[in-house]
C-alpha positions in Angstrom: 75.7 -48.5 43.9 72.2 -48.3 42.5 73.4 -47.4 39.1 75.9 -50.2 39.0 73.3 -52.8 40.1 71.0 -51.5 37.5 73.7 -51.8 34.8 74.4 -55.4 35.8 70.6 -56.3 35.5 70.4 -54.4 32.1 67.9 -51.7 33.3 68.1 -48.1 34.2 68.2 -46.8 37.8 64.5 -45.6 37.7 63.3 -49.2 36.9 65.4 -50.5 39.7 63.9 -47.8 42.1 60.3 -48.7 41.0 61.1 -52.4 41.4 62.4 -51.9 44.9 59.4 -49.9 46.0 57.1 -52.6 44.6 58.9 -55.1 46.6 58.4 -53.2 49.8 54.7 -52.6 49.0 54.1 -56.3 48.2 56.1 -57.5 51.2 53.9 -55.5 53.6 50.5 -56.1 51.9 51.1 -59.8 51.4 51.2 -60.2 55.3 47.6 -59.2 55.3 46.8 -62.3 53.0 47.5 -64.6 55.9 46.4 -62.5 58.7 43.0 -61.2 57.4 41.2 -64.7 57.0 42.2 -65.4 60.7 41.1 -62.1 61.8 37.6 -62.5 60.2 37.1 -65.8 62.0 38.3 -64.3 65.4 35.8 -61.4 65.4 32.9 -62.2 67.8 30.2 -61.0 65.5 28.8 -62.7 62.2 27.5 -60.9 59.3 24.3 -62.2 57.5 25.1 -65.5 59.0 27.4 -66.3 56.1 30.1 -69.0 56.3 33.7 -67.7 57.3 34.9 -68.7 53.8 32.2 -66.4 52.1 33.0 -63.6 54.5 36.8 -63.8 53.7 35.8 -63.8 50.0 33.7 -60.7 50.5 36.4 -58.9 52.4 39.2 -59.8 49.7 36.7 -58.8 47.0 36.0 -55.4 48.6 39.6 -54.6 48.1 40.0 -55.9 44.5 36.7 -54.4 43.2 37.2 -51.0 44.6 40.7 -51.0 43.5 39.9 -52.4 40.0 37.1 -50.0 39.2 39.2 -47.0 40.6 42.2 -47.7 38.4 41.0 -46.4 35.1 40.0 -43.1 36.8 43.5 -42.8 38.4 45.1 -43.7 35.0 43.1 -40.9 33.2 43.9 -38.6 36.0 47.7 -39.2 35.8 47.6 -38.7 32.0 45.7 -35.4 32.3 47.7 -34.0 35.2 51.1 -35.3 33.6 52.0 -36.7 37.0 52.8 -40.2 38.1 55.0 -40.0 41.3 52.4 -38.0 43.3 49.7 -40.7 42.7 52.0 -43.3 44.1 52.9 -41.4 47.1 49.3 -40.6 48.0 48.4 -44.2 47.4 51.0 -45.7 49.6 50.0 -43.2 52.4 46.3 -44.2 52.2 47.3 -47.9 52.4 49.6 -47.3 55.4 47.1 -45.3 57.4 44.3 -47.8 56.7 46.4 -50.8 57.9 47.1 -49.1 61.1 43.4 -48.7 61.6 42.8 -52.5 61.2 44.2 -53.0 64.8 41.0 -51.1 66.3 38.5 -52.7 64.0 35.4 -53.9 66.0 33.3 -55.9 63.4 33.1 -57.1 59.9 31.6 -53.9 58.4 34.8 -52.0 59.8 37.0 -54.4 58.0 35.2 -53.8 54.7 35.5 -50.0 55.0 39.1 -50.2 55.8 39.8 -52.6 53.0 37.9 -50.3 50.6 40.2 -47.4 51.6 43.2 -49.6 50.9 41.7 -50.5 47.5 41.6 -46.8 46.6 45.2 -46.4 47.7 46.2 -49.3 45.5 44.4 -48.0 42.6 46.4 -44.8 42.7 49.7 -46.5 42.7 49.4 -49.2 40.1 48.6 -47.4 36.7 51.1 -44.7 37.7 53.8 -47.2 38.4 53.3 -49.4 35.2 53.2 -46.2 33.1 56.5 -45.1 34.5 57.8 -48.6 33.6 56.6 -48.1 30.1 58.1 -44.6 29.9 61.5 -45.9 31.2 61.9 -49.0 29.1 62.4 -49.8 25.4 60.5 -52.4 23.5 63.5 -54.5 22.7 64.2 -55.1 26.5 60.7 -54.4 28.1 60.0 -58.0 28.8 63.2 -58.4 30.9 62.5 -55.2 32.6 59.1 -56.2 33.5 60.5 -59.5 34.6 62.7 -57.7 37.2 59.8 -55.6 38.3 57.4 -58.5 38.7 60.2 -60.6 40.4 60.8 -57.8 43.0 57.0 -57.8 43.5 56.9 -61.6 43.8 59.8 -61.6 46.2 57.8 -59.4 48.5 54.8 -61.6 48.2 57.0 -64.6 48.8 58.4 -63.4 52.1 55.5 -61.5 53.5 53.1 -64.5 54.2 56.0 -66.2 56.1 56.4 -63.2 58.5 52.7 -62.8 58.6 52.0 -66.3 59.7 54.9 -66.1 62.3 53.5 -62.9 63.8 50.0 -64.0 64.0 50.9 -67.2 65.9 53.4 -65.8 68.3 52.5 -62.0 68.7 48.8 -61.7 67.8 47.0 -59.4 65.1 47.9 -56.0 66.4 51.6 -56.3 65.9 51.0 -57.6 62.5 49.0 -54.5 61.3 51.5 -52.1 62.9 54.4 -54.0 61.0 52.6 -53.7 57.7 51.7 -50.0 58.1 55.3 -49.3 59.0 56.7 -51.0 56.0 54.2 -49.3 53.8 55.5 -45.9 55.0 59.0 -46.9 54.2 58.1 -47.7 50.7 56.6 -44.2 50.5 59.9 -42.7 51.4 61.8 -44.9 48.8 59.4 -43.6 46.0 59.7 -40.0 47.3 63.6 -40.1 47.3 64.3 -42.3 44.1 61.6 -41.9 41.5 60.8 -38.9 39.3 58.5 -38.1 36.6 60.1 -38.3 33.1 59.8 -35.5 30.8 58.1 -37.6 28.1 54.7 -37.3 29.7 54.9 -33.4 29.3 52.3 -32.3 26.6 51.3 -29.0 25.2 47.8 -27.5 25.5 47.1 -28.7 21.9 48.2 -32.3 22.7 46.0 -32.4 25.7 43.0 -31.2 23.8 43.6 -34.1 21.2 43.9 -36.8 23.9 41.3 -39.5 23.2 38.4 -40.2 25.4 38.6 -43.3 27.8 36.6 -45.5 25.5 38.4 -44.4 22.5 41.8 -45.4 24.0 40.8 -49.0 24.6 41.1 -51.4 21.7 39.8 -54.9 21.4 43.2 -56.3 22.3 43.4 -54.4 25.5 40.0 -55.9 26.5 41.2 -59.4 25.6 44.4 -58.7 27.7 42.1 -57.6 30.4 40.1 -60.8 30.3 43.2 -62.9 30.4 44.5 -60.9 33.5 41.3 -61.5 35.3 41.5 -65.3 34.9 45.2 -65.3 35.8 44.7 -63.3 38.9 41.5 -65.3 39.9 43.3 -68.6 39.5 46.1 -67.8 41.9 43.9 -66.0 44.5 41.1 -68.6 45.0 42.9 -70.4 47.7 43.0 -67.3 50.0 39.3 -67.5 50.9 39.7 -71.1 51.9 42.7 -70.8 54.3 40.7 -72.1 57.3 39.5 -75.1 55.1 43.0 -75.9 54.0 44.3 -75.8 57.4 41.6 -78.1 58.7 41.9 -80.6 55.7 45.6 -80.7 55.9 45.9 -80.4 59.7 48.3 -77.5 59.4 48.7 -74.0 61.1 48.8 -70.6 59.4 52.6 -71.0 59.2 52.1 -74.1 56.9 49.6 -72.1 54.8 51.8 -69.2 54.6 54.7 -71.4 53.3 52.3 -73.0 50.6 51.0 -69.5 49.7 54.5 -68.4 49.2 55.7 -71.3 47.1 54.0 -69.7 44.0 56.0 -66.6 44.5 59.2 -68.3 45.3 59.2 -70.1 41.8 58.3 -66.9 40.2 61.2 -65.2 41.8 63.6 -67.5 40.0 61.8 -67.8 36.6 60.3 -64.3 36.0 63.3 -62.6 34.7 64.4 -65.5 32.3 60.9 -65.8 31.0 60.5 -62.1 30.6 63.6 -62.0 28.6 62.5 -65.0 26.6 59.5 -63.1 25.7 61.7 -60.4 24.2 63.4 -63.1 22.0 60.6 -65.7 21.1 57.7 -63.2 21.2 55.1 -62.5 23.8 52.3 -64.7 22.8 54.0 -68.0 22.7 55.2 -67.4 26.4 51.8 -66.2 27.5 50.0 -69.2 25.9 52.2 -71.7 27.3 51.8 -70.2 30.8 48.1 -70.5 30.6 48.1 -74.1 29.4 50.3 -75.0 32.4 48.1 -72.8 34.8 44.9 -75.1 33.9 46.0 -78.4 35.5 48.1 -76.7 38.3 45.0 -74.8 39.4 42.7 -77.8 39.3 45.2 -79.7 41.4 44.7 -77.4 44.4 41.3 -78.9 45.0 42.7 -82.5 45.5 45.7 -82.1 47.6 45.9 -84.3 50.8 49.1 -82.9 52.4 51.0 -79.6 52.9 53.8 -81.0 50.7 51.4 -81.6 47.9 49.8 -78.1 48.3 53.4 -76.6 48.2 54.2 -78.5 45.0 51.0 -77.4 43.3 51.7 -73.8 44.2 55.3 -74.1 42.9 54.0 -75.3 39.5 51.5 -72.5 39.5 54.3 -70.1 40.0 56.0 -71.5 36.9 52.8 -70.9 35.0 52.4 -67.4 36.4 56.1 -66.6 35.5 55.1 -67.3 31.8 52.1 -64.8 31.9 52.6 -61.9 34.0 55.7 -60.0 32.8 54.9 -60.9 29.1 51.3 -59.6 29.5 52.5 -56.2 31.0 55.3 -56.0 28.3 52.7 -56.6 25.6 50.5 -54.0 27.0 53.5 -51.7 27.3 54.2 -52.3 23.6 50.7 -51.4 22.5 50.0 -48.5 24.8 50.3 -44.9 23.3 52.5 -42.5 25.2 49.8 -39.8 25.6 47.5 -42.1 27.2 49.6 -44.9 28.5 48.2 -44.4 32.0 44.6 -45.0 30.7 45.5 -48.0 28.6 47.7 -49.7 31.2 45.0 -49.2 33.8 42.8 -51.6 31.9 45.4 -54.5 32.5 46.1 -53.6 36.0 42.3 -53.1 36.8 41.7 -56.5 35.4 44.5 -58.0 37.5 42.8 -56.4 40.6 39.3 -57.6 39.5 40.6 -61.1 39.3 42.2 -60.9 42.7 38.8 -59.9 44.0 36.6 -62.3 42.1 38.9 -65.4 42.8 38.4 -65.4 46.6 34.8 -64.5 46.5 34.0 -67.1 43.9 35.9 -69.7 45.8 34.3 -68.8 49.1 30.7 -69.3 47.7 31.4 -72.4 45.5 33.3 -74.2 48.3 30.7 -73.3 50.8 27.7 -74.3 48.8 28.9 -76.7 46.2 32.0 -78.4 47.2 35.7 -77.6 48.0 37.1 -78.8 44.7 34.6 -76.8 42.4 36.3 -73.4 42.3 39.7 -75.0 41.4 38.2 -77.1 38.6 36.5 -73.9 37.2 39.8 -72.0 37.4 41.5 -74.6 35.3 38.9 -74.5 32.6 39.0 -70.6 32.6 42.9 -70.8 32.1 42.4 -72.8 28.9 39.8 -70.3 27.7 42.4 -67.6 28.3 45.0 -69.4 26.3 42.6 -69.7 23.3 41.5 -66.0 23.5 45.2 -64.8 23.4 46.0 -67.2 20.6 43.2 -66.0 18.4 42.7 -62.3 19.2 46.2 -60.9 20.2 48.7 -59.8 17.5 52.4 -60.3 18.2 54.7 -57.4 18.8 58.1 -59.1 18.9 59.1 -60.9 15.5 62.5 -62.7 15.4 64.6 -61.7 12.6 64.7 -64.2 9.9 67.9 -65.4 8.5 68.8 -64.4 5.0 68.5 -67.3 2.6 71.8 -68.6 1.6 72.9 -67.8 -1.9 72.7 -70.5 -4.5 76.2 -71.6 -5.8 77.0 -70.2 -9.2 
């Protein structure tokens, strides 16, 4: 059945298996996006007398920062050891165990430590997963394959917050953490059974000796793609730190916030594959730039919504923009990555995405707490336009449409 479904989607079974595992991982961990801000506010102690919004930002940032700066090391290690699958297995195991421990946390420092362990686990999984995606896809169809991968990931993110809000409102925090940990373990089993390392990453001793050092593997274009990924991720993650303020301003519960947060991922689910395939036909750059241009006003709009309905609409529009950015950026990075060091090179883009996920909430928490609620979203809009300019000027296209042969002149 898996092979027939993969054929219908135009990918191989390995890509489908990785996509399914990513769905499970995203579903379980997106539950925490809703639960953790409320958990911080519910703890009896305070840390450094900071506002709750700033504490939530720090907590989210702990995960993103540790994950981001660990990913290059994980990418280099996977290249050196010629292993991808084992990194994914160990990472998922760390994330599952750490999630179970959330239920017995006593203070904010405990949460920081646990979230840091989760960040290390996440760092082990992502470069290895995207390297496998690059190994199992071809340039002509990589955008579509990345579209399927990110669609599955977004489907998990779309449904997870809905369940997270429901569990927190009706059953409390502990059950939510146990559910997340259990689902993560299930994802580990899926990877163990269905994913294997390809033979293409096997290298001779001579090839290993000639592998470039980390700094020599990273070109200016990978740095620009990294900066764009930071901006993209920060723009969509800013609202996480402000859940309590959104709920108060809009008179909504955690369920309402969960619906709004999921709206971005819902629109991505429907558009990610078509726009990924469009990047295979039209080119990567035009789709990415268009996405950033749309991301600018839709991010700024989040600071001026007055109802849950408006918040949902703004997030839906953000999702359209994200669908035009995410898969094409990963496909473009895959096009430019060299096989012998693809783990190292892909880790720059994945690290940057994690860094943006970390910086967005902490930036929003401090700016909203000390400047004004609208300020972080306005900044996010400006940064999105800067990202569009950077991609336009500094990234070379990898997909070129075949030009039609000129018509012969009549004799």
